[in-house]
KOLDRENNU-291748 format. One record per residue: residue in one letter; x, y, z of N, C-alpha, C, O in turn. Coordinates in steps of 0.2 Angstrom, whole numbers, plus 5000, padded with zeros to 4 digits. Layout:
<rs>
AXYZXYZXYZXYZ ...
</rs>
This chain:
<rs>
M571048575093571748565089572248635090572048695089 N572848605093573348655094573648695085573648655080 P573748765086573948785080574448725076574248705071 E575248695078575448675076575048605073575348595067 R574848585074574248515073573948545067574248525061 Q573348605067573048615064573448645057573048655053 R574048645055574448695052574648625047574548615041 L574848585051575048505048574448475043574548455037 A573748465048573148435046573048475038573048435033 L573048555038572748565032573448575027573248595022 R574048575029574448565023574348465021574648435017 A573948445024574148365021573448365018573348335013 S573048395020572448405014572448435010572048425006 S572948485008573048495002573548464996573548474990 A574048415001574348354995574048324997574148304991 A573448284999573048254996572648244991572548194988 L572348314991571948344984572548334979572448294974 K572948354979573448364974573548284971573448274966 A573848244976574048164974573248134972573248074970 R572648174971572148124970571948154961571648134956 K572248214962571948274955572448224951572248194946 Q573248214952573748194948573648114947573848084942 G573148064951572848014948572148034946571648004947 N572048074943571348084939570848054943570348034940 I570748054952570248034954569648074954569948134953 A569048084955568548124954568448144959568648104964 S568148204962568048214968567548194972567548204978 G566848164969566748114973566948044973566448014976 A567548014970567547964971568147944974568647984975 P568047874977568547834980569247814976569247794970 C569847824983570447814981570747734982570847714987 N570847704974571247654975572047664979572547644974 V572247674983572747684986573547654981574047684979 F573347584981573847554980574147554971574747554969 D573447564966573547574961573647664961573947674956 L573547704964574047764965574647774965574947804962 A574847734970575447734971575947714967576547734967 I575547654962575847624958576147684952576747694951 E575347714949575547764945575947794946576247814941 M576047824951576547884952577347854953577647894955 G577547804952578047774951578447744956579047744956 I578047704962578047684967578247614968577747614965 E578447564969578547524969578047474976578347454981 V577647454975577247444979577347374981577347334976 R577547344987577347284989577047244995576847274999 F577047184995576547155001577147095003577447064999 A577147095009577447055014577347035019576947075022 P577546985022577046965029577846975034578346935035 L577547055038577847095043577547075049577147125051 P577647025052577447015058577347085065576947085070 S577747135064577947185070577947245066578247285068 A577647245059577647315057576847325053576447275053 E576547365050576047405047576547405040576447375035 G576847435042577347445035577947485032578147535036 V578247465027578847505027578947555022578647545016 Y579347595023579347665017580447675015580747705019 S580547655011581147685007581347725001581147704995 P581647775003581547814997582047824989582147854984 G582447754994582747754986582547754980582747784976 K582047684979581747664972581447714970581647754966 P580747724972580447724980580047644980579747614976 V580147634987579747574988579147594994579147644998 I578647544995578247555000577847465002577247445000 V578347435006577847375009577347375013577347425018 V576847345013576247325018576347265021576647225018 S576147245027576047185029575547145026574947165026 S575647105023575247045019574747015027574346975026 L574847035030574646995037573847035041573347015044 R574347095038573447165040572847145036572847135030 P572247155040571647185038571647205030572247205028 Q571247225024571247265019571147315020571447365018 G570647335025570747435026571247455030571247515032 R571647415033572147445036572847415032573447435034 Q572847375026573347385022573247445018573747475016 S572647475017572547545014572547595016572647645012 F572447605022572747665024573447665026573747715028 T573747615027574447605027574847615022575347625023 C574447595017574747635011574847695008575347705005 A574247725009574047785012574547835014574847875010 H574647825020575047825027575747845024576047895023 E575747785021576747785020576847825011577347845008 L576147835009576247875003576547945007577147945008 G576147985009576448015013577048025015577348065012 H577147985021577947985021578448015013578948055012 H578147965007578547985002578448055000578948095001 I577848084998577648134996577948185001578148244999 Y578048185007578448245010579148235011579448285014 G579448185010580148175009580248155014580648195016 H580048115019580348115028580648035028580647995032 G580948035022581547985021581047905024580547885025 E581747875025581647795026581247795034581447815039 Q580447755034580147755038580047675040579947635036 F580047675046579647585047579047615053579147665057 D578547585052577947595056577647525059577347485056 E577847535067577647465070576947455070576547485068 L576747395073576147395073575647435077576047455081 V575047455077574547515080574347455085574047485090 E574347415086573947385093574947385099575047375105 E575547385094576147385099576147465099576547465104 R576047515098576147585100575947595105576247635108 G575447565107575047605114574847675112575047695107 N574547715117574047745117574447825118574347875115 N574847805124575447855124576047855122576547865125 R575947835116576647855112576947925110576547965108 R577547935110577648015110577348045104577248005099 Y577048105103577048145097577448175092577848215093 D577248125087577748135081577548175074577248135070 P577748235073577348295068577348235061576848215058 K577848225061577848175054577248095054576748085049 E577348065058576848015058575948075058575448055055 F575948115061575348145063575148165058574648145056 E575648205053575548225045575448185039575248205033 A575648095041575548055036574948025038574647995033 N574748025044574047995046573448035043572948015043 C573648105042573148155040573048155032572448165028 F573648125029573648155023573148075022572548075020 A573448035024573147965022572347955024571947905023 S572048005028571448005030571048035025570648005023 E571348105023571148155016571248125011570948155006 L571648065007571648055002571148005002570848004997 L571047945006570447895007569747945008569247945004 M569847975015569047995015569048075014569348105019 P568948095009568948185009568448195009568048165006 K568248235013567548275016567048255010566648215009 T567348305004566748304998566448224993565948224990 T566948184995566748124992566448104997565848094995 L566548075004566048045011565348095010564848075012 L565448165007564548185008564148175003563548175002 R564648164996564248134992564048064991563548044987 G564348034995564147954994563647944998563247894996 L563547975004563047975008562348035006561748055008 A562648055000562148094996561748054994561148044996 A562048014988561947994984561347914986561047884982 R561447894993561147854996560747874998560247854994 G560447935004560047955003560047975011559547995014 W560647955015560747975023561148005025561748015022 N561048035030561148075035561448055039561248015044 V562448085038562748065042562748085049563248065052 K562248115053562148125060561548055062561448055068 N561448025059560847955061561247895058560947845057 L561947915056561947855052561947795055562347795060 S561547735055561847665057562447605055562647595049 A562447565060563147535060563247495052563747465050 E562647505051562647455043562847495036563147485031 Q562547555040562547605033563447625034563747635029 C563647645039564247655039564747605038565247615035 Y564547545040565047465037564847495026565247525023 R564347485024564347515017564747545016565147535012 I564847615019565047675016566047655018566447685014 A566047625022566847595023567047545019567647535017 S566747515017566647435012566847475004567147455000 W566547535003566447574996567147614996567547594991 L567247655000567947695003568547625002569047634999 G568547575004568947515008569447535013570047535013 V569047545017569547595026569147535030568747485028 G569247535036569047515041568347535044568247595047 Y568047495045567447515051567647555054567347605053 V568047555059568147605066568547655062568547705065 T569147645057569447705054568847755051568947815053 L568447735047567947785044567547805052567347865051 I567547795056566947805063567347875065567047925067 R567947865065568547905069568747955066568948005070 H568847965058568747985055568248065054568448115054 L567548045053567248065055566948115061566648165061 H567348075067567148115072567848165074567748225076 L568348135074568948175076569248205071569748245072 G569148195066569648245059569148275056569448315053 M568348275054568048305051567448325056567248385054 E567148315061566948345068566148335065565748385066 L566048285062565248245059564848215063564248215062 L565148175069565048145072565148165080565748195082 T564648165084564648175090565248115095565448055093 R565448135100565848075104565348035104565348005099 Q564748035108564347985111564047935104563947875104 K563947975098563847935093564247895088564147845085 A564947925089565647875088565847825092566247795090 A565547815098565647775102565247705104565247655106 D564647755100563947705099564047645095563947585095 L564347695090564447645083565047595083565047545080 E565547635086566147565089566047525095566447495098 Q565447535096565147475101565247415098565547365099 I564647435092564347375087564947335083565247365078 K565147285085565947265083565447225074564847215073 L566147215071565947195065565547135065564947145062 P565847055069565447015069564647045070564347055065 Q564547065075563747075075563447115069562847095067 I563747185064563647195059563447145053562847135051 R564047105052563947055047563347015049562747015046 E563346965055562646925057562046965056561546945052 S561947035058561247035056561047075048560447085045 I561747075044561747085037561347015031560947015026 L561746975035561846885031561246855035560846815032 G561046865042560546825046560946755048560646705049 E561746755049562046715052562546725052562646765048 K563146715056563646705058564246705056564446645056 T564646735053565246715047565946745049566046805050 K566246725050567046755051567346775046567946795047 E567246765040567346805032567346875030566846905032 H567846905026567746995027567146985021567046945016 L566747045023566147045021566247115017566447165021 V566047125009565947185006565347195003565247164999 L564947245006564547275005564447334997564447394998 V564247294992564047314986563347354984562847314984 D563447394983562547424981562547484973563047504970 E562047494971561847534966562347594963562547604958 C562447644971562747684971563647674970563947724968 W564047624972564647604971564947634963564747614958 N565447694966565647704959566447724960566547724966 G566747734957567447764957568047724958568647754959 R567847654959568547604960568347534960567747524958 P568647474960568547414956568247374965568547384970 I567947334965567747284969568247244971568347194968 D568547264977569247224978569147164982568647164986 A569447114982569147044989569747004986570147004981 R569746984993570446914994569846854993569246854994 V570546794991570046724992569546724997569646765001 D569046694998568846675003568346735007567846725011 D568446795004568046855007567146815003567046764999 L566646865008566046855005565846945001565946985005 I565546954996565247004991564547004992564346954991 L564147044994563547044993563147114988562947164990 L562947084982562847124979561947124977561647074977 P561647174975561047174973560847134968561147124963 S560247104970560047044966559947044960559746994957 S559947114956559847144950560647104947560647074941 F561147124951561647124946561947064944561947024948 Q562247064939562346984936563246994935563547044934 V563446944936564446944938564546884932564346834931 E565146924929565446864924566346864926566746904929 G566446804923567246764926566946714930566346694932 N567746694932567746644937568146634944568446584947 N568146714944568546704952567846734958567946764963 V567346724955566746714962566346664959566346644953 T565946634965565346594964564846624968564946664973 Q564146614965563646604971563446564975563546494975 V563346604980563346564988562746554989562546494991 R562046614989561346604989560946674988561246734987 N560546674988560246744986559746764994559546724999 F559646824991559346864999558846894995558846914989 P558246914999557846964998558047034997558247075001 G558147044990558647104986559147094987559547144987 G559447034987560447034986560546954984560146904985 C561046954982561546914981562146874983562546864979 L562346854989563046824990563346784986563146734984 V564046824984564446784980565146784981565446844982 K565546714982566146724986566746724983566946684978 A567046764985567846754981568146694982568246674988 I568246654976568546574976569446564971569846524971 R569446614968570046614964570546704962570446764959 P570946684964571346774960571146774953571046724950 G570946844951570746854944570346914944569946934948 I570346924937569746994937569146964935569246914931 G568546974937567846974933567647034935567947084936 R566947054933566447094931565847084933565447034933 A565747154938564947124940564547204935564847254935 T563947194933563547214929562747224930562347184933 L562547274929561747304931561447314923561447364919 P561047254922560847254915560347334912560047374915 H560547324906559947394905560247474908559947524909 T560947444911561047494912561847514912562247454912 T562347584913562847564910563447554916564047564916 W562947534921563447524927563647454927563347394927 A564547474927564847414928565447394932565847424928 Q565747384935566147364941566447304940566147254940 Y567447324940567747264939567847224945567847264951 I567947154946567847124952568547114955568547054953 R569047124958569747094956569947064962570147104967 V570046994963570146944967570946934968571346904964 S571246944974571746904976571846864981571346854985 R572546814981572846784985572546794993572646854994 K572346764996572346755003573046775006573546735006 E573046835010573946855012574346855007574846825007 F574246895002574446894993575346914997575546945002 K575746884994576546904995576646924989576546884984 G577146994987577547004981577247054979576747084982 L577447084971577247144972576447154969576147114966 A576147234973575347244972575247254966574647274966 M575547254959575347264952575147184949575047164943 F575247154954575347064951574747034955574446984952 R574347064960573947034964573447004963573346954966 H573147014957572646984954572646924949572246884948 L573246934946573346884940573146824942573146814948 E572846774939572646704939573246654942573846674942 E572946604943573546564945573346524939572846514935 V573946504939574146454933574246384935574746364936 E573746344934573846254936574246224934574546254929 D574346184937575146144933574846064929574446014931 E575046084922574646024919575145934920574845884918 
</rs>
């Protein structure tokens, strides 16, 4: 990395740490960036943006995230736009990653915002503590283990792999390439024993620091010892050592582990939710 990029990366790391402290996020815990941005006084909104990942407007200020993108991408986009806000970059329109191409010109503002997003959502301390709690070694990560960590952090599978390789240099180029070759449908099928197109959230006893967020029709695999409260999810079937549930309606429920203090909220939003992020988990009121 050249000296200029290294300087921006270090500055981004410092800014991300400051933002996490401002949001009272523990060093070993993941960050829900939508909640953090709202706590910082930013209006966060979802809208169907067919040609953009997100938009930042400094007036109010406002962050708009595309409702059409996968959840992990939405989180990274919101963190990226939050970086623009913190650095005072002014109004930003971030087009779809697929449309930018690999040969786009280097933009220091975009590079810095990307570094900030990575350090906010996937800081080294959090990653290493999460791996240690599960007894895993980063150099020997399997595709399923990487997927589990990505679920916990709320980021994309490939996003995590590339950060571990390029951002933190904890994975070799070959190991990162091997993991990227294993696609999400393959991982879901190996875990569930059948093919599914639905997004799958993997939850374990080490999940801490943020609610379990899902969208309607998402699948959530919980340890079989867990109990679920609320009517926003329904049980699909049991596995050896696990229980598969499906998000069926917006609302907030809870998962608990009996005879322990472990408990996490399960927050479900509508698929491709449009509107203010703070209202994304509101239960739908049926007309009488």
